C-alpha positions as CSV (number, residue, x, y, z in Angstrom):
1,M,-62.2,14.3,-42.8
2,P,-59.1,13.8,-44.9
3,E,-58.1,16.8,-47.0
4,R,-56.2,16.5,-50.3
5,E,-52.9,18.3,-50.1
6,R,-50.0,18.5,-52.5
7,G,-46.8,16.8,-51.3
8,A,-43.3,18.0,-51.9
9,R,-43.3,16.3,-55.3
10,G,-46.8,17.4,-56.3
11,T,-48.6,14.2,-55.2
12,A,-52.0,14.5,-53.7
13,R,-52.0,13.6,-50.1
14,L,-54.8,12.7,-47.7
15,T,-54.8,14.2,-44.1
16,V,-57.4,13.2,-41.5
17,P,-58.8,15.8,-39.1
18,G,-60.7,14.4,-36.1
19,T,-64.1,13.0,-37.1
20,L,-66.6,10.4,-36.0
21,S,-65.6,6.8,-36.5
22,T,-67.5,4.6,-39.0
23,R,-67.5,1.9,-36.4
24,L,-71.2,3.1,-35.9
25,E,-72.0,2.2,-39.5
26,P,-75.5,0.8,-40.3
27,S,-75.9,-2.9,-40.9
28,D,-78.2,-2.5,-44.0
29,P,-75.9,-2.6,-47.1
30,L,-77.8,0.3,-48.8
31,E,-77.7,2.6,-45.8
32,R,-74.1,1.7,-45.3
33,A,-73.4,2.5,-48.9
34,R,-75.0,5.9,-48.6
35,L,-72.9,6.7,-45.5
36,L,-69.7,5.6,-47.3
37,E,-70.6,7.8,-50.2
38,R,-70.9,10.9,-48.0
39,I,-67.6,10.0,-46.3
40,R,-65.8,9.6,-49.7
41,D,-67.2,12.9,-51.0
42,A,-66.0,14.6,-47.9
43,V,-62.5,13.1,-48.2
44,L,-62.1,14.1,-51.8
45,S,-63.5,17.6,-51.3
46,G,-61.5,18.3,-48.1
47,T,-64.6,18.9,-46.0
48,T,-65.8,17.3,-42.7
49,G,-68.1,14.4,-43.2
50,P,-70.1,11.9,-41.0
51,G,-67.1,9.6,-40.3
52,A,-63.7,8.5,-41.3
53,P,-62.8,5.8,-43.7
54,R,-61.3,2.6,-42.3
55,D,-57.5,2.7,-42.1
56,V,-57.1,0.0,-44.8
57,V,-59.3,2.0,-47.1
58,S,-57.6,5.4,-46.4
59,A,-54.2,3.8,-47.0
60,S,-55.4,2.3,-50.3
61,W,-57.0,5.6,-51.4
62,Q,-53.6,7.3,-50.8
63,R,-51.7,4.7,-52.9
64,S,-54.3,5.0,-55.6
65,L,-54.1,8.8,-55.7
66,D,-50.3,8.5,-55.7
67,A,-50.7,6.4,-58.9
68,H,-52.8,9.2,-60.4
69,I,-56.1,7.2,-60.5
70,D,-59.0,9.4,-61.4
71,P,-61.7,9.0,-58.7
72,E,-64.5,10.0,-61.2
73,R,-63.5,8.3,-64.4
74,G,-60.9,5.6,-63.6
75,R,-61.1,2.4,-65.8
76,P,-59.0,-0.8,-65.7
77,Q,-56.3,-1.5,-68.2
78,H,-57.0,-4.3,-70.7
79,V,-53.8,-6.3,-70.9
80,Y,-54.4,-9.8,-72.3
81,E,-56.3,-10.9,-75.3
82,D,-57.9,-14.4,-75.3
83,D,-55.0,-16.2,-76.9
84,E,-52.5,-14.6,-74.6
85,L,-54.7,-15.3,-71.6
86,R,-54.7,-19.0,-72.4
87,D,-50.9,-19.1,-72.2
88,V,-50.8,-17.1,-69.0
89,R,-53.4,-19.3,-67.3
90,G,-51.7,-22.5,-68.4
91,C,-48.4,-21.7,-66.8
92,H,-49.8,-20.1,-63.6
93,L,-49.1,-21.8,-60.3
94,L,-52.8,-21.7,-59.4
95,A,-54.0,-23.5,-62.5
96,P,-54.0,-27.0,-60.9
97,V,-55.8,-25.6,-57.9
98,L,-58.7,-24.0,-59.8
99,P,-61.0,-27.2,-59.5
100,L,-60.6,-27.0,-55.8
101,L,-61.6,-23.3,-55.7
102,R,-64.6,-24.1,-57.9
103,R,-65.8,-26.8,-55.5
104,T,-65.3,-24.5,-52.6
105,L,-66.8,-21.2,-53.8
106,L,-68.9,-21.6,-56.9
107,D,-72.1,-23.0,-55.3
108,V,-71.9,-20.3,-52.6
109,A,-71.2,-17.6,-55.3
110,D,-74.2,-18.6,-57.3
111,D,-76.6,-18.7,-54.4
112,A,-75.3,-15.4,-53.0
113,V,-75.5,-13.7,-56.4
114,H,-71.7,-13.4,-56.6
115,M,-68.9,-14.3,-58.9
116,M,-65.5,-15.9,-58.1
117,I,-62.5,-14.1,-59.5
118,V,-58.9,-15.3,-59.5
119,T,-56.1,-12.9,-60.4
120,D,-52.3,-13.2,-60.7
121,V,-49.9,-11.2,-58.5
122,R,-50.2,-8.1,-60.7
123,G,-54.0,-8.0,-60.5
124,H,-54.7,-9.4,-63.9
125,I,-58.1,-11.3,-63.9
126,L,-57.3,-14.8,-65.1
127,W,-60.5,-16.7,-64.2
128,R,-64.0,-15.5,-63.6
129,E,-67.0,-17.8,-62.9
130,G,-70.2,-17.7,-60.9
131,N,-73.8,-16.3,-61.1
132,R,-74.6,-15.7,-64.7
133,T,-76.5,-12.5,-64.1
134,V,-73.6,-11.0,-62.2
135,L,-71.1,-12.1,-64.9
136,R,-73.2,-10.4,-67.6
137,R,-73.5,-7.2,-65.5
138,A,-69.8,-7.2,-64.7
139,E,-69.0,-7.0,-68.4
140,Q,-70.4,-3.4,-68.5
141,F,-67.8,-2.4,-65.9
142,E,-64.9,-4.2,-67.7
143,L,-64.7,-6.6,-64.7
144,V,-63.6,-9.4,-67.1
145,E,-60.7,-11.7,-67.9
146,G,-57.6,-10.0,-69.1
147,T,-58.1,-6.7,-67.4
148,R,-55.8,-5.5,-64.6
149,W,-57.4,-4.7,-61.2
150,S,-54.3,-3.6,-59.3
151,E,-54.6,-0.4,-57.3
152,D,-52.3,1.5,-59.7
153,S,-54.7,0.5,-62.6
154,V,-58.2,1.1,-61.2
155,G,-57.8,2.3,-57.6
156,T,-59.1,0.7,-54.4
157,N,-60.8,-2.7,-54.9
158,A,-60.6,-5.9,-52.9
159,M,-58.4,-7.7,-55.3
160,G,-55.9,-4.9,-55.8
161,T,-55.9,-3.9,-52.2
162,A,-55.4,-7.5,-50.9
163,L,-52.4,-7.8,-53.3
164,A,-51.0,-4.4,-52.2
165,S,-51.4,-4.9,-48.5
166,G,-50.8,-8.7,-48.3
167,N,-53.9,-9.1,-46.2
168,A,-57.5,-10.2,-46.9
169,V,-59.9,-7.3,-47.2
170,Q,-63.5,-6.5,-47.9
171,I,-64.4,-3.3,-49.9
172,H,-68.0,-2.2,-50.0
173,S,-69.6,0.3,-52.4
174,A,-68.0,3.8,-52.0
175,E,-65.0,2.4,-50.3
176,H,-63.9,1.9,-54.0
177,L,-62.1,5.1,-54.9
178,V,-63.5,5.1,-58.4
179,K,-67.2,6.2,-58.5
180,L,-68.1,3.7,-61.3
181,Y,-67.7,0.7,-58.9
182,H,-69.8,2.0,-56.0
183,S,-72.6,-0.5,-57.0
184,W,-70.3,-3.4,-56.1
185,T,-69.2,-5.2,-53.0
186,C,-66.2,-7.5,-53.0
187,A,-63.9,-9.5,-50.6
188,A,-60.5,-10.9,-51.5
189,A,-57.5,-12.7,-50.0
190,P,-54.0,-13.1,-51.2
191,I,-52.6,-16.6,-52.0
192,H,-48.9,-17.4,-51.3
193,D,-46.5,-19.7,-53.0
194,P,-45.3,-22.1,-50.3
195,D,-42.0,-22.4,-52.1
196,S,-41.0,-18.7,-52.1
197,G,-43.4,-17.3,-49.6
198,E,-44.4,-14.6,-52.1
199,V,-47.9,-13.6,-53.0
200,V,-48.8,-15.2,-56.4
201,A,-52.5,-14.6,-56.7
202,A,-55.7,-13.3,-55.2
203,I,-59.1,-15.0,-54.8
204,D,-62.1,-12.8,-54.8
205,L,-65.9,-12.9,-54.4
206,T,-67.7,-9.9,-56.0
207,G,-71.4,-9.1,-56.2
208,P,-73.9,-6.2,-56.3
209,L,-73.8,-4.0,-53.2
210,Q,-77.1,-5.3,-51.9
211,T,-75.5,-8.7,-51.4
212,F,-72.9,-7.5,-48.9
213,H,-72.4,-9.9,-46.0
214,P,-69.6,-9.9,-43.4
215,S,-69.1,-13.7,-43.7
216,T,-67.9,-13.3,-47.3
217,L,-64.5,-12.2,-46.1
218,A,-64.1,-15.3,-43.9
219,L,-65.1,-17.4,-46.8
220,V,-62.5,-16.1,-49.2
221,K,-59.8,-16.3,-46.5
222,A,-60.7,-20.0,-45.9
223,A,-60.6,-20.6,-49.7
224,A,-57.1,-19.0,-49.9
225,E,-55.8,-21.1,-47.0
226,L,-57.2,-24.2,-48.6
227,A,-55.5,-23.3,-51.9
228,E,-52.2,-22.8,-50.0
229,V,-52.6,-26.2,-48.3
230,H,-53.1,-27.8,-51.7
231,L,-50.0,-26.0,-53.2
232,R,-47.9,-27.1,-50.2
233,A,-48.9,-30.7,-50.7
234,R,-47.9,-30.5,-54.3
235,L,-44.6,-28.9,-53.3
236,V,-43.9,-31.7,-50.9
237,E,-44.5,-34.2,-53.7
238,R,-42.1,-32.4,-56.0
239,D,-39.5,-32.1,-53.3
240,E,-39.7,-35.8,-52.6
241,R,-39.4,-36.6,-56.3
242,L,-36.4,-34.3,-56.8
243,R,-34.7,-35.8,-53.7
244,H,-35.3,-39.4,-54.8
245,R,-34.1,-38.8,-58.4
246,N,-31.0,-36.8,-57.5
247,L,-29.8,-38.3,-54.2
248,P,-27.0,-40.2,-56.0
249,H,-25.5,-36.8,-57.1
250,L,-25.3,-35.7,-53.5
251,E,-23.9,-39.1,-52.3
252,G,-21.3,-38.8,-55.1
253,L,-19.7,-36.0,-53.0
254,R,-18.4,-38.8,-50.7
255,G,-19.4,-37.1,-47.5
256,A,-18.2,-33.6,-48.4
257,P,-20.6,-30.8,-47.6
258,G,-23.3,-30.2,-50.2
259,A,-27.1,-29.9,-50.8
260,L,-29.9,-30.5,-53.2
261,L,-31.8,-27.3,-54.1
262,A,-35.2,-26.7,-55.6
263,P,-35.3,-24.7,-58.9
264,G,-35.8,-21.5,-56.9
265,G,-32.8,-22.1,-54.6
266,R,-34.7,-23.5,-51.6
267,V,-32.6,-26.1,-49.7
268,I,-34.3,-29.5,-49.8
269,T,-31.8,-31.8,-48.3
270,T,-28.2,-31.4,-47.1
271,Q,-25.1,-33.5,-46.4
272,S,-22.7,-32.3,-43.7
273,A,-24.1,-28.7,-44.3
274,D,-26.9,-28.1,-41.8
275,W,-25.6,-24.5,-41.4
276,L,-27.0,-23.6,-44.8
277,P,-29.8,-21.0,-44.9
278,E,-33.3,-22.0,-46.1
279,R,-32.7,-20.5,-49.5
280,L,-29.7,-19.5,-51.7
281,D,-29.7,-16.8,-54.4
282,I,-28.8,-18.8,-57.6
283,P,-27.0,-17.0,-60.5
284,D,-28.5,-17.5,-63.9
285,G,-27.3,-20.9,-65.1
286,G,-25.6,-21.7,-61.8
287,G,-22.0,-21.0,-60.8
288,R,-20.4,-19.7,-57.7
289,V,-22.4,-18.5,-54.7
290,D,-21.2,-16.8,-51.5
291,L,-21.7,-18.9,-48.4
292,G,-20.2,-16.3,-46.0
293,E,-17.7,-17.7,-43.5
294,R,-18.2,-21.2,-45.0
295,R,-16.2,-20.2,-48.1
296,E,-17.9,-20.4,-51.6
297,G,-20.2,-22.9,-53.1
298,V,-20.6,-24.1,-56.7
299,V,-24.2,-24.6,-57.9
300,E,-24.6,-27.1,-60.8
301,P,-27.9,-27.7,-62.7
302,L,-29.7,-31.0,-62.5
303,A,-32.6,-32.2,-64.5
304,E,-34.8,-30.8,-61.7
305,G,-33.2,-28.3,-59.3
306,W,-29.5,-27.8,-58.4
307,L,-26.6,-29.6,-56.7
308,L,-24.5,-27.4,-54.3
309,R,-21.0,-28.3,-53.4
310,L,-18.3,-26.4,-51.6
311,A,-15.4,-24.8,-53.5
312,P,-12.2,-23.4,-52.2
313,R,-12.5,-19.7,-51.6
314,A,-10.1,-17.5,-53.5
315,A,-7.6,-15.4,-51.6
316,Q,-9.4,-12.8,-49.5
317,G,-7.2,-9.8,-50.2
318,P,-8.0,-6.5,-48.3
319,T,-11.3,-5.9,-46.5
320,L,-13.4,-2.8,-47.1
321,S,-15.9,-2.1,-44.3
322,L,-18.8,0.2,-45.1
323,T,-21.1,1.2,-42.2
324,F,-23.4,3.4,-44.1
325,L,-26.9,2.9,-42.5
326,G,-27.9,6.2,-40.9
327,A,-24.4,7.7,-41.8
328,E,-24.6,11.4,-42.6
329,R,-20.8,11.7,-42.5
330,P,-19.7,8.3,-44.1
331,V,-16.4,6.7,-43.2
332,A,-15.0,3.5,-44.8
333,R,-12.5,1.2,-43.1
334,L,-9.8,-0.5,-45.2
335,D,-8.4,-3.3,-43.2
336,G,-9.4,-1.4,-40.1
337,R,-7.9,2.0,-41.2
338,P,-10.6,4.7,-41.3
339,V,-11.0,6.6,-44.6
340,R,-13.1,9.7,-44.5
341,L,-15.3,10.0,-47.6
342,S,-17.3,12.6,-49.4
343,L,-20.9,11.8,-49.9
344,R,-20.3,11.3,-53.6
345,H,-17.5,8.8,-52.9
346,A,-19.7,6.9,-50.4
347,E,-22.5,6.8,-53.0
348,M,-20.0,5.3,-55.5
349,L,-19.0,2.6,-53.0
350,V,-22.6,1.7,-52.4
351,V,-23.3,1.4,-56.1
352,L,-20.2,-0.7,-56.7
353,A,-20.9,-2.9,-53.7
354,L,-24.4,-3.6,-55.2
355,H,-22.9,-4.5,-58.5
356,P,-20.0,-6.9,-57.7
357,D,-19.6,-7.8,-61.4
358,G,-18.7,-4.2,-62.2
359,L,-20.2,-1.2,-64.1
360,T,-19.2,0.8,-67.1
361,A,-18.6,4.6,-66.7
362,D,-22.0,5.1,-68.3
363,G,-23.7,2.7,-65.9
364,L,-22.0,4.3,-62.9
365,A,-22.9,7.8,-64.1
366,Q,-26.6,6.7,-64.5
367,A,-26.7,5.3,-60.9
368,L,-25.1,8.5,-59.5
369,Y,-26.6,11.3,-61.5
370,G,-29.5,9.8,-63.4
371,D,-30.1,10.9,-67.0
372,A,-27.9,13.9,-66.5
373,G,-24.9,11.7,-65.7
374,N,-21.6,12.3,-67.5
375,P,-19.0,9.5,-67.8
376,V,-16.2,12.1,-67.9
377,T,-17.3,13.4,-64.4
378,V,-17.5,9.8,-63.2
379,R,-14.0,9.0,-64.4
380,S,-12.6,12.0,-62.5
381,E,-14.4,11.0,-59.3
382,V,-13.2,7.4,-59.6
383,H,-9.7,8.7,-59.9
384,R,-10.0,10.7,-56.7
385,L,-11.6,7.7,-54.9
386,R,-8.8,5.4,-56.0
387,N,-6.2,7.9,-54.6
388,A,-8.0,7.8,-51.3
389,L,-8.4,4.0,-51.1
390,G,-5.5,2.8,-53.2
391,S,-5.5,2.0,-56.9
392,S,-5.7,-1.7,-56.3
393,I,-9.1,-1.5,-54.5
394,I,-11.0,-0.3,-57.6
395,S,-10.3,-1.8,-61.0
396,T,-11.3,-0.2,-64.2
397,Q,-13.0,-1.4,-67.4
398,P,-15.4,-2.1,-65.8
399,Y,-15.2,-0.3,-62.5
400,R,-15.3,-3.0,-59.8
401,L,-14.3,-3.4,-56.1
402,R,-11.3,-5.7,-55.7
403,A,-11.7,-6.1,-51.9
404,R,-13.8,-8.2,-49.7
405,V,-16.8,-5.9,-48.9
406,D,-18.2,-6.0,-45.4
407,A,-21.2,-3.6,-45.6
408,D,-24.1,-3.2,-43.1
409,F,-26.6,-2.6,-46.0
410,L,-25.5,-5.8,-47.7
411,D,-25.9,-7.7,-44.4
412,V,-29.5,-6.4,-44.2
413,R,-30.1,-7.7,-47.7
414,A,-28.7,-11.1,-46.8
415,A,-30.9,-11.3,-43.6
416,L,-34.1,-10.5,-45.6
417,R,-33.1,-13.0,-48.3
418,D,-32.6,-15.7,-45.6
419,R,-35.9,-14.7,-43.9
420,R,-34.1,-13.4,-40.9
421,L,-34.6,-10.0,-39.2
422,P,-31.6,-7.7,-38.9
423,P,-30.4,-7.3,-35.3
424,P,-32.1,-4.5,-33.4
425,A,-28.8,-2.6,-33.2
426,V,-28.7,-2.5,-37.0
427,L,-32.4,-1.5,-37.2
428,R,-31.8,1.5,-35.0
429,R,-29.2,3.0,-37.3
430,G,-31.6,4.3,-39.8
431,P,-31.8,4.5,-43.6
432,L,-28.9,4.0,-46.1
433,L,-27.0,7.3,-46.6
434,P,-30.0,9.4,-45.6
435,T,-28.8,12.6,-47.2
436,S,-28.0,11.0,-50.6
437,D,-30.1,11.7,-53.6
438,A,-28.2,9.5,-56.1
439,P,-30.8,7.4,-58.0
440,G,-28.9,4.1,-57.4
441,V,-28.6,4.8,-53.6
442,R,-32.2,6.2,-53.3
443,E,-33.6,3.1,-55.0
444,E,-31.7,0.7,-52.7
445,R,-32.6,2.8,-49.6
446,D,-36.3,2.8,-50.5
447,H,-36.2,-1.0,-51.2
448,L,-34.5,-1.7,-47.9
449,D,-36.9,0.6,-45.9
450,V,-40.0,-1.1,-47.4
451,A,-38.6,-4.6,-47.1
452,V,-37.4,-4.2,-43.5
453,R,-40.6,-2.6,-42.3
454,S,-42.7,-5.3,-44.0
455,A,-40.6,-8.1,-42.5
456,V,-40.7,-6.6,-39.0
457,L,-44.4,-6.0,-39.0
458,R,-45.0,-9.5,-40.4
459,R,-42.8,-11.2,-37.8
460,G,-44.2,-9.1,-34.8
461,D,-40.9,-9.2,-32.9
462,V,-41.2,-6.7,-30.1
463,E,-37.4,-5.8,-29.9
464,A,-37.2,-5.4,-33.7
465,L,-40.4,-3.3,-33.7
466,W,-39.1,-1.1,-30.9
467,A,-35.7,-0.6,-32.7
468,L,-37.3,0.2,-36.0
469,A,-39.9,2.6,-34.4
470,G,-37.0,4.5,-32.9
471,A,-35.3,4.8,-36.2
472,A,-38.3,5.5,-38.3
473,G,-39.8,8.4,-36.3
474,T,-43.5,8.8,-36.5
475,D,-45.0,5.6,-37.9
476,P,-48.6,4.9,-36.7
477,E,-48.7,1.3,-37.8
478,L,-45.4,0.4,-35.9
479,A,-46.7,2.3,-32.8
480,E,-50.0,0.5,-32.9
481,R,-48.4,-2.9,-33.2
482,L,-46.1,-2.1,-30.3
483,R,-49.1,-0.9,-28.2
484,L,-50.8,-4.3,-28.8
485,L,-47.6,-6.4,-28.1
486,L,-45.9,-4.6,-25.2
487,P,-47.0,-6.1,-21.9
488,D,-48.6,-4.0,-19.1
489,G,-46.0,-2.6,-16.9
490,D,-43.3,-2.4,-19.6
491,P,-41.8,1.2,-19.3
492,R,-41.7,1.4,-23.1
493,R,-45.4,1.8,-23.1
494,D,-45.1,5.2,-21.4
495,E,-42.4,6.3,-23.8
496,L,-44.5,5.2,-26.8
497,A,-47.4,7.2,-25.5
498,G,-45.0,10.2,-25.2
499,R,-44.0,9.9,-28.8
């Protein structure tokens, strides 16, 4: 069974020795609960038990332990009072869909001795309805509106784990990390905003452990899909209304390239600009946006959404190329001329490239050294870097790059923003400045690693999976996905087995 170890930073880790699989679990909910209790006790005590937790449960337990959840005494955070809750509910995207969810689930929940729960993306319970006996009993466990049921608040539970993993999940009895909730069984599914594609809520059915039934998971998945269909229909109506009301603004460009954008930057309709990505990153209040090789755009606010038109690009000036993914000995290129950099100077260029509007000495010191940063040290390092690159490349007050930046880590950011996968050759390079421990670099590296891995797993592209698996080293989830997708006879199957 998994044993609790201490990681390099003092975080409890779970490791799994070989054990029997819980695929042989009993069908009776009470017998199954007793088996899961023995498995959990073995996991937390570091002894061998009768089986192993499911992968989704084991991963959730680890995230919960990393968040310092107490398996014996964990309790949810109470975040919203009644008056605050009314405001949060009223402006939530799912509020208009709640009647549909009621019609879909409440009769079933009442008959099955369950309650329906709807949370926001952070796991706050916004609505809770269903069997009255279950609702009253749930109050004793603080399973009520206004509490937060994310994994980092109360550990493994269907709502929090569905939000953390992005997948529908059923959690039964002692699969909950916290002992207090072993008398419950629950199934939840995430709900996505069709505009942004992001998870915005979770729908859950919860009841006493005796009411466990495998079909509950299929039911909440169907309810989540139905909610997304309803949200998509409302989105189409809003898009059509925005297009109808604002088409004269687009036609006023007299054939010049332009587009109408939704409030979040999604492209609704274009004019002579079918090369635009699906979505643009809009600055607060509008203004100039980078359109890559197509020059710059200007985004102007409308009553609903935005109008995009092209603007002449300013003079390009010098080009600073930064190929820093996987780079242990970083080199920059200024108009093609290689410039060997120290790790510290490479870190400075990463941070400045991520902040095109510039940083003060204090801000740059914080990004490079954390709380121990000293602006005096930063000024000395900037002086040395300006000597290496030329004083015109980095301006002061604030510190800002005055060159066109061509950086592989920025390209990865742009690809993810446009819902594209980076090319396999880029995925094979590895993480951003892997030897750097600067807070600003480390934060960006972790963000890119997680975002790229999630996008590649979600897309299921074999070439991207293979490239990322080679760069990431041992990653069981990537390996398992490849094993399922690689066709028989593909020589990479043998290499994967060797790894």
